[in-house]
PABA-839458 format. One record per residue (C-alpha): z negated, y negated, x. Coordinates in steps of 0.1 Angstrom, whole numbers, plus 2048, in hexadecimal, padded with zeros to 3 digits. Layout:
BEGIN
ZYX...
This chain:
BEGIN
34461CAF2364624AE1365623ABB36C648AB834C64FACC33A637AB6347648A9733B669AA431A659AAB313658A8631167EA882EF67AA972E3671A742E0695A6B2C36A0A562AE6B0A7128D69FA6E2806B5A5128E6D4A6127D6CDA8225C6C7A7125F6E6A5B2686FAA7A2476F0A8B2346FAA6C24471DA6D23A723A91219733A8C3277B6B9E3457B2B8A34E78FB95373788B95382774BB239875BBA03AF741BAC3A371EBA03BA701B9F39E6E9B983906D1BB13736D9BC835A6CDBB03606EDB9C34E700BB732C6F3BAB3186FDB8D3106D9B853346D2B7B3366F3B683166E9B553286C9B4B3476DDB413316F3B2B3226D4B1A3456C7B1334F6E9B043306E9AEE3396C6AE135E6CEADD3596EEAC93376E3AB9327703AC5305706AB42E7704ACB2CF721AC12A971BAC52AD6F5ACC2956E2AE12776F6AEE27C710AD228772BAE8285750ADD267762AE9270786AE02727A7AF42967A2AFD29E7C7AFD2BA7CCB152DA7DAB052EF7DAB252F67CAB463157C1B5931E7AFB7931B78DB6A307791B4A2E87A1B3C2E87A9B172C87A8B022BF7ADADD2AA792ACD29979CAAD291779AA12A6763A8B2B5742A952A572EA7928173CA79275746A9B25074FA94245767A79224767A6920D782A782147A4A6723679BA592527B1A652747A3A6D2947B4A602AB7C1A7A2C77AEA682B878EA772C079AA9A2D8789AB32E4793AD52DC77CAF22F377EB102E676EB2F2F7768B512E677BB6D2DC771B902F877CBA62E477ABC62C0784BBE2B5780BE22C075CBE32BE750BBF2B772CBC92DA727BD62E7715BB830870CBC730F731BCB309738BA632972AB9833874DB9031D74EB7532C730B6435073CB6B34875CB57338749B3B353730B3736D74BB3735975EB1D35673FB0737A737B09384758AFC36975BAE1371738AD3396740AD039F741AAA3B0762AAB393773ABD37A764AA438D773A87391796A953757AFA8A3737C2AAB3687A5AC134379BAC433D77AAB132F75CAC231174EAAF307732AC62F772AAE72D4724AF52C571FB162AE730B2F29C723B4D29A731B71280725B8A28A722BAE275738BC427571FBE126F6FCBD2264704BAE2816F1B9E28E6FDB7D2B3703B752C2708B532DA724B4B2EC72AB2B2E6748B14300752AFB2F575CAD830B777ACC30D78CAAC2F17A5AA82F77C7AB62E27E6AB22ED7F7AD13077F8AEC31F815AED30D81FB0E2EB821AFE2F9832AE030B84FAF22EE866AF52E0860AD2303868AC3308887AD830589DAB9317884AA133888FA92357886AA6364870A8A346859A8D34A855AB236F853AB036C835A9835B820AB3376829ACD39181FAB43807FDAAE3827F6AD43A6802AD73B07E8ABC39D7CDACE3AD7D4AF03CF7D7ADF3CA7B6ACF3BF7A6AF13DE7B4B023F57A6AE83E7784AF13EB787B163C678EB1E3B97AAB343947B1B2F3907C0B5236D7CFB4B36F7E8B2F3517FFB3033780DB1931E7F1B1F3377D7B1333D7E8AF13227DDAD831C7F0AB73167D6A9B30F7D9A763237C2A5E3227C0A383477C4A3734C7E1A4F32B7F2A543277FFA783437F1A8E3497F0AB33507CFAC235D7C6AE53497ADAF934679EB1C36578BB2435777BB4337078DB5A38E78BB433B077FB4F3C3769B373E9762B343F4781B4641B782B48436793B5C431778B7740C77CB7A401785B9E3DD78EBA73DD796BCC3B779FBCC3B87B2BAC39F7ADB9037B7B3B8836D7D4B7E34F7EBB7E34F80CB90357827B84366818B64380804B773A480FB7D3AD81DBA03C37FFBA73AC7E5B993A07D7BBC3C47D6BCA3E07BEBC53EC7BEBA140C7B0B9341D7AAB724177BCB514087DAB643E87C7B653E27D2B413DF7F6B4C3BD7F0B5C3AF7EDB393C180CB2E3B1820B4A38E812B4239381AB1D39B83EB2737A83FB3A369832B1A37784EB0536C868B1E34985AB20344856AFB354876AEE34688FB0732289AB0231D89EB28334893B44334886B67338864B5931A868B43305874B60308853B722EC845B5D2D4856B752B983EB802BB849BA32D2834BB72DD84EBD02E6865BB32FA84BBA030D842BBF316865BC732386CBA433784CBA4346855BC634F877BB7361866B9A37384EBB137F86DBC538C87DBA539F85CB9E3B085CBC03BB880BBD3C887BB9A3B0896B8C39B880B763B0885B573B08ABB5A38B8ABB60384896B4039C8ACB2B3898CCB373678BDB2E3748B3B0C3828D5B063628E7B0E34B8D0AFA35C8CAAD936C8E0ABE3798C6AA539D8C0A9A3B08A4AAB3A58ACACE3C98B1AD93CF88DAD23B0881AE43B7898B013DA88AB033CE866B043B586FB1F3D087FB343E7861B323CC845B343BB854B523DA859B673D984CB8A3FA839B883FA81CB7041E822B67414844B583FA834B4040282CB1D3FB809B0F3DD801AF73F4803AD93F5828ADE3D1831AD73D081BAB93EF82DAAB3E2850AB43BD84CAA83C683CA873D285CA763B486FA8339C858A723B084FA533C886CA4E3E286BA323DB881A143F289DA1F3E389EA433C58B3A4C3A58A0A5338E8A5A7137E8C7A6C36E8E0A843848FAA9338890EAB33928FAAD23B58FEADE3BC914AFC3BD906B1F3E290CB213E98F9B023D68DBB0F3E58DBB324088E2B2740E8BEB1C4138AEB3D41B88CB2D3FA88EB1940B881AF942988CAE5448878AEF44C869ACD429858AD042D84BAF4431826AFB451820B0D4467FEB1942C7FAB3441B7DEB1F4227C9B004467C0AFF43F79EAF042078AAE8417776AC8416751AC83F0752AC93EE759AEE3CD750AFE3D2739B1C3B9733B383B370EB32391704B4237D6EBB2F37E6C7B3B35E6BCB4D35C69EB3536A6A5B12376685B01357685AEB33E68BB0832C66BAFD31E67FAE030A695AF82EA681AF82EB680AD12F36A6ACD2D96B0AE72BE697ADC2A86B3ACF2AC6C8AEE2906D0B062896B8B232946D3B3C2B76D5B2C2BA6AFB2C2AF6ADB512C86C8B5A2E46B3B4C2D7694B5E2D66A7B7F2F96B4B7A307692B712F7683B9030769EBA5329697B97325671B9831E673BBE33D689BC635366ABC8369678BE3371698BCF37B688BAE375663BA737F663B83366680B7C34B66EB9035264EB7D34D660B5B32D670B6731F64FB7332863FB5131665BB3F2F8656B552F6631B4C2F563AB272DA654B2E2C463CB422C6621B282BF639B0B2A564CB1E2B666DB1A2A8686B33298669B4728164CB4129362EB3229E618B4E2B65FBB482BA5F3B6D2C3617B752DB617B582EC5F7B662ED606B89300625B7C316610B673215FAB8532861AB9933D627B7C350607B7A357607B9F36462AB9B37C620B7F369627B5E378611B4435A615B2D34260AB493595ECB503575E2B2B3315E6B2A3245D9B4B3245B4B4130E5BAB222F65D2B332EE5BAB4F2EC59CB372CE5ACB272B95AAB472C558DB5C2B559CB7B2C65BEB762E75B4B842D75A8BA52C25C8BA72E15DDBA12F95CEBB92F35ADBCA3175ACBD63265AFBB433A58FBAC33F580B89365582B903625A8B943515ABB7236C594B633875AAB723765C9B633745B8B413995B0B433A25D4B4B38C5E0B2E39D5C7B163BF5D4B203B25F7B173A95EBAF53835E2AF737C5CAADC3595C5AEB3685BCB0D3805A4AFE365591AEC35258FB0D370584B2237D569B0B36254FB1235E55AB3738255AB4239A54EB273B9552B3C3B1577B453A857CB203CB570B153DD586B2E3C85A5B263CB5A0B003F059DB033F35BEB163DD5CFAFC3EF5C1ADE4115CAAEC4065EDAF841F5FFAE143C5E9AE94445F7B0B468602B1147A60EB304885F0B444985F8B6648761BB6746560CB5F45160AB3F44C5E5B394475CCB1D4695BEB18470599B1A47F585AFE4A0585B114A05ABB154995B1AF04B5598AE74CC5ABAFF4C35CCAEE4CA5BDACC4ED5B1AD64F55D3AE54ED5E7AC55035E9AA74F55E3A844F2608A7F4E260FAA14C75F4A9A4B860CA804BE62CA934B6625AB849362CAC3489619AE246A62BAEE45564AAE844363BACB464638AB8465611AB8485603AAD4915DFAB547F5D1A9545E5E1AA04615D1AC346A5AEAB544C5B0A9C4345BCAB743E5A2AD1441586AB646557EABF46B56DA9D48F562AA4499586AAC486593A8F49957BA774BA584A874B35A9A834AA5A5A5E4C9590A584DE5AAA694D25C5A524B55D5A6449F5EAA4E4805D6A4A46C5F4A4147960AA5C45F622A6945962EA8D44F651A9742B649A8D43563DA6A42E618A744425FCA6544A5DBA7642F5CAA604145E1A6D4205DBA9041F5B5A8B3FB5B7A7D3EF5CEA993FD5B6AB33EC599AA240D587A9A406575A7A427563A7843B583A7B425592A6042C575A49451577A4F45259CA4743D598A2945357DA1C471594A1F4605B0A0B4515C5A2743E5E4A1A4195E7A2041960DA20403620A3840E631A5840C656A5E3E7652A6B3DE63FA4B3DA61DA5A3E85FFA473EE5DBA4F3CC5D4A3F3BC5E8A5A3CA5D1A743BC5B1A653A45B4A823BF5ACA9B3CB58CA893BE568A8E3A0561A773B3543A693CE55BA5B3B8577A4F3B156BA2C3D4561A223E457FA323CB596A203D35869FF3F958BA053F55AFA103DF5B89F23F75A69DB4135BB9EB3FF5DB9E23EA5E2A013CD5FA9F93AA5EDA0139D610A033BA61FA173AC638A313B663BA553B5661A593C266AA7B3B765DA9D3D3658AB53CF667AD83DB650AF43D0645B163C1625B0839C62CB0A391613AEF3AF615AD939C62BAC0390620A9E37B630A8338A647A6A385631A4C390613A373995F0A433765E6A3C369602A543805F4A6F3745D1A693505DBA6B3565EFA8B3675D1A9B34C5BAA8F3675A3A8035158FA6836E57BA5A38159BA513625AAA4135E58BA2B38258BA203825B0A173615AEA0536E5919F238C5A59E63765C29DB3745DA9F83585F39F333E5F5A0F330615A00351628A03348648A1736D655A1A36665AA40343669A3C332647A43336628A2F33D606A3E31A5FCA3430C619A47320610A663145ECA662F05F6A5F2F0610A7B2FC5F5A942E15DDA862FD5C3A812E85B0A68302594A6431C5ADA583035C0A432FB5A0A3131F59BA293235BEA1D3055BBA0631759E9F53315B69E73335BB9C232E5E19C930C5DA9D92F65DE9BA2D15E49BD2D66079B22F06109CD2DD5FE9E82BE6139E12D06339DA2D864F9F32FA656A0130C678A012F6683A1E2D867CA092CC660A1F2C463CA162D361EA272B0617A352B1639A462D262FA592C160FA642A6623A762BA642A802D2629A902EA626AAD2DC62DAD02C9613AE32E7611AFB2FE607ADE2E55EFAD02E05DEAF13065DAAF43075CBAD12E95B5AD12DD5B2AF62B85AAAF92B75A2AD42BC5C6ACA29A5CAABC29C5A9AA92BD5B5A9A2AD5D5A8E2905C2A7E2A85AAA6C2BE5C7A5F2A05DAA522915BBA412B35B3A322B55D6A232925D4A162995B3A052B85C29F62A65DE9E429F5F99FD27C6099F926A611A1925762EA0827463E9F827A662A0129D66EA0B2AD690A0729A69DA25279695A16272679A2F26A654A2C278639A4325863BA5925B660A5C27E65BA69272640A82256656A8E26E672A9528C65FAA228463DAB0273633AD024F625ACF25B601AD2270604AB3253616AA123C5FAAAB2535E0A9D2555F2A7B22F5F5A792245D3A852415BBA7C24C5CBA5C22A5D9A512325FEA4E211608A5E20460CA3B21A62BA3720C63CA561FB657A4321565BA2721D680A2123E68CA122566A9A112506CDA092356D0A252246AFA1F22E6A2A41220682A4F23166BA6821A67AA8322669DA7C24A690A7D244681AA02356A2AAC2526B6A9E26A69FAB12556A1AD025167BAD322F679AE522F653AE7234651AC221766AABD200655AD120A635ABF205644A9D1E3651AA61DB62FAB41E361DA931CF635A7E1E3655A771CD670A681CB68DA811B66A3A6A1CF6A4A4D1DB6C8A441FF6D1A3E2056F1A2B1E36FFA361E96F6A5A1D66DCA6E1E66C9A8B1D36E1AA21E46FFA922066EEA952026E5ABA1F5708AC2214718AB422F6FFABE24A709AD72436F1AF32206F7B002206DAB182296C2AFD20F6D0AE51F46CBB001FE6A6B021FA6A4ADC1D86B5ADC1CD69BAF61DB67FAE11C868AAC11A868FAD61976B1AD41746A5ADC15D6AAABE1786B6AA616A6C9A881896DCA8118B6EFAA3183711A9119470AA701AB725A641CE724A551CF72AA2F1E8746A2F1E2759A501BD751A561C3748A7A1B272EA8F1C5718AA71B772CAC41C474CAB51E673EAAF1E8731AD31DF754AE01F9765AC921474DAD5209752AFA20072DAFD1E3735B131DF712B211DA705AFD1C2722AF71AD718B151AD6F4B0A1A16FCAE8185713AF617B6F7B0E1766E0AF01626FAADC17A711ACB16A732AC0179752AD116376AABD174787AAA174783A8516C7A7A791767A4A55198794A5B1B77ABA541CD7B0A661B77A9A841C4791A9F1C17ADAB81DA7C3AA61F27A6AA21F27A0AC81F77C5ACF2157C8AB72237A6AC12477ACACC24B78EAE3251796B08233783B1521A790AFB20A7A7B151FD786B251EE77DB041DE7A0B021D079DB251C277AB1E1B2787AFE1A27A5B0F19478FB2B18077CB1116D79CB0A16B797AE41807B2AD417C7D0ABE1887F4AC418A7FDA9F1A17E4A8F19E7F1A6B17C800A6318980FA421A4824A52196827A761B7818A851AF80FAA91C17F9AC31CF818AD31DE824AB21F0802AAE1FD802AD2209826AD021D822AB022A7FEAB5234802AD925780DAD325D7F3AB82597D8AD327B7E1AE026F7DCB0425F7FBB142507E5B3023C7CFB182307EDB02226801B202147E4B312007DEB111F7803B0C1EC807B301D77E7B2D1C67F5B0F1C0817B1E1AE807B3B1977F5B23192813B0B19382DB2517B848B1A189868B0B177862AEA18A842AE41AB850AF01A786BAD6198855ABB1A1861A981AA84EA78199851A561AC856A361A8837A1F1AA84DA001A98739F51CE8719EF1D4867A141BB881A211D5895A341DE877A491BA872A541AE87EA761CC872A891C9867AAD1DE84DAC01F386BACD1FB875AA8207852AA221D852AC122B874AB623386CA9224484BA9B25785CAB8249845AD425085BAF2241844B0C22183DAF921C863AF5221869B1920884EB241EE85AB0B1F287EB181EC871B3C1CE85EB301BE87EB221CA87FAFE1C48A1AEE1E58B0AE21D48CBACF1BF8B5AB71CA8BBA931C88A1A771B98A7A551D98B7A4B1D88D0A671F48C0A7B1F48BBAA120889EAB02258B7AB72248C2A9322889FA87245899A9E2568B9A9224F8AFA6E25F88DA7327D89EA842828B5A66281898A4D29A885A622B18A3A662B18A9A412BC886A392DF878A3D2E1867A5F2FB84CA5D2F0830A742EC82DA9A2C8824A952C1844A832D1858A9F2BA845AB829B84DAA32A5872AA32AA871AC9287861ACE27587AAB8286897ACA27B88AAEC257884AE02558A7AD02628B7AF02488A5B0522C8B0AEE2388D4AEF2398D3B142158C5B1520B8E3AFF21C8FBB18234908AFC2538FAB0C25F8F7B302668D5B3D28B8CCB3929D8B0B4A29F891B352C0880B2D2CB867B472C384AB302A0856B2829A85EB4C2A583BB5628D82CB3C272843B48274836B6B273812B60256817B4724282BB6024280DB782417F2B5B2487D8B7525D7BAB6D2757B5B8927F790B8427C77EB6328675AB5926C743B4A276750B27274774B2F29877EB3629E796B522B3784B6B2BC7A1B83
């Protein structure tokens, strides 16, 4: 493994153990046909999955709901496109499960955007699903661009999570990404009806926001291609209040120029798309497809009723007919005049001339007649923010038809754009650069995804195997995939640990050309002598020696150490090539290392002035750098005598002295130091002291003394990693001591410590001591602890990450790295390192900043063999029941939180207390509410349920048993297991709020399964609160619309009405808890549905026999209550979209009740309500993923 990867490996030491344990405690078609220049592998989703992982690593995209902690909410759909479905998720990222009865703030919402199944009839054809990844990768590329992230009118990316789909044919599970976006209350599509009576200025503000976003995109060479109401989300921010944000960039075209040619057109959605969108498009005119779609958006949002609005009809034939009518208007160039006439009839506010003019231009048939997106920004700005002398938007009489139609150009000439698109673009253009399948830090994957669920890990393994076997398509990509698989098999990431399998993949990777595999294969097979024969019986030692030589030439210190005793001659040749890697110059049209004669010839051909001014290669080497690098001492002396600048720097800021040390040329270094050479650092921060690791051990001490005497800084920091094609020529960002520890150069470590280097220096985040301890390099650790800085206080103290040195010895490098470093003695090296730290002053029971001890860390991080070594050989079994941290966590709980079942079984075996409570929760409560039900069942079997006395024990705060928590969380297999072992399912009558009401009001999408399960047990009450008379039907009727998913609410209410189906219960009345509340007594479930504006609950109750004429103690019928709430809402100031939606729902409910009373004729519902009505009436779930997302 390269040193840069090793450096990033230290990032695994994040303080996640306490957070994981605390989290457990708190758990109570528009596809664009694109030309792809990539190879054939790009046609498969496995490669795209690997690309996505690389993008996550490169941009450090947060993983929301890590591991099995997936959201379980209603996923209320905000909108749908050809490639995505957009849902609202009401739960936070940090705390997924609320205590029963607690209400979550809407401010905690996020939007979840999920790719959809493109071929519902054949969803198992994974190789046909790559457009889903193409759309997602395009979306990420735009959202991650710095200019987009800073703009207020683009949706913000919050992170990414996963969802799972089950194959209908073979039952296999595939993983699909879900984008976590900034919260949105509504889409512009769902908001149009509710804002029909809102003032024009409020609606116009949203349109202005999107105009700015599109203009911004066009200035950067991006065409959105799918502008429509569903892709405009209304968000609330602390800075701007309600604001419209553009989303869905899955069909976008980037880097559009005058030379762009799209023979098959671009993506789009009927009828929003421009007339020319599916035809050949060229040049800057491509931007005009967005202009047309934006005109359609204006028409849809600003007109109370239009043909475009009517396409929301739930009836397919009606929608298609209306769309065909709009398409006909497009072709006849009558669409703009139709939109203008509708606007004229329906609105009477000032500023309509401008809007009408915009519609007339934007909806023109010919793209050349349309304005650019700068125009609506310019024209709408004064309408929303007029100067003091200008009139504001006020009501007035609409203009006459002649006045509207007389402006044939739509806009005054002084406001028209003369250019068909932006004349020039800023420097921050967005280019379509697809992510590399293997980012250069891909080795971090197994560390970053260590906490992920097994399904995600297995998906990565499957994808890597697919790529590794596509040798004929791309050998280099297959080689990298094979190498990553060898790491996964050795570490047990996504698969059972298997050294032989790891060796097998490593050999395949080496055959395919992986330099990292070539460097590692010797050490991997040396651990198990039979492994090499099992892997490849034909593999010869000479082949391995050849591979080690190639890796040495690429800069692998590890390979060089292995090769030296095996094949000294090959070692010498390889080391020479690596040491002289920067001395290449052009010789006879080839880049070669020059001979002594060639360098001498160059020296004679240059004048004294040219010697200091002539660069001989791209690195900026002058003749003095070449002579020092190649140790041509006679030439070096001649150059100095002839006046060459001894401190001359190349393009990297490197002096001849640094070049000599890097090449291991001690004599050249001595000569230069003797003539006053400077020891200053290069541009990257490296100094000659850093390169002591390349010098012969016999010269290290004397040269170090000379360099330090000359002023070299022991704590100088290398700050910039150079990117080149030498895979292993990467060193840690840090001090000379960091480099020496990384290289395992014991002699250099000794010398630097002797001269006062500080092993606790954390200038590069991790100190030298942490690096050595993490590698279990106990010999180096021992030398570092001899430093004068290694006082007892510093050894026992915490670092800047609030972790002790002992923590880093346990949360150490991966098993793969430790096998490379120590072979079969890796466990012995760990034991010696830990014993050394304990003898130096580290306390095994000390608590770090996360509130964990060393054994807690081991239980949550290490494998069971490592844990066994700590308990049996070091004697830490005495800490097995030690509790610490805010929640009094034990090592057993830490192992459960980290989902390490083998560690759980081991800790139980050596005496872990399985009855200990943590914050009022037993282990049974924790397992019942944890995210991964299958893992929790394994834990329950491990702690043995037979004869347990705490099966029916209740939590301190919520008064819930483990069985009740399992039912609430829809962990029905756990509930059955607990009942099987004696858990009590009887209803606790005096508990408030009752479990039954919590299940009814639970917003999670699968809570209707919990309700069905609970009703099947036959122990449930009808009256949930005896003092008020609130029944199950009252709760269902009032909470239904709060669930956000009409299907879930309707399914629950129908289920309850089948159980409580007599008219007396349907019309059950409440009791007032006090005289003051007497008017509120006597209310039926229909009253509750009416006053909360739950239209669908009211309709189902009426169908079940609810009496609409019953009056409560205040003399109010359900219709009266709805009217009263309408009056109160009308009297208040309505400012937010949510208030407009509440008003619309109350109106619909009141109308329904008046119709039931015969006082009002049935009137057609709005298209949106009609569409919801059809869906709710069936309440069928067409196709859902395992986590509850609709996939069609």
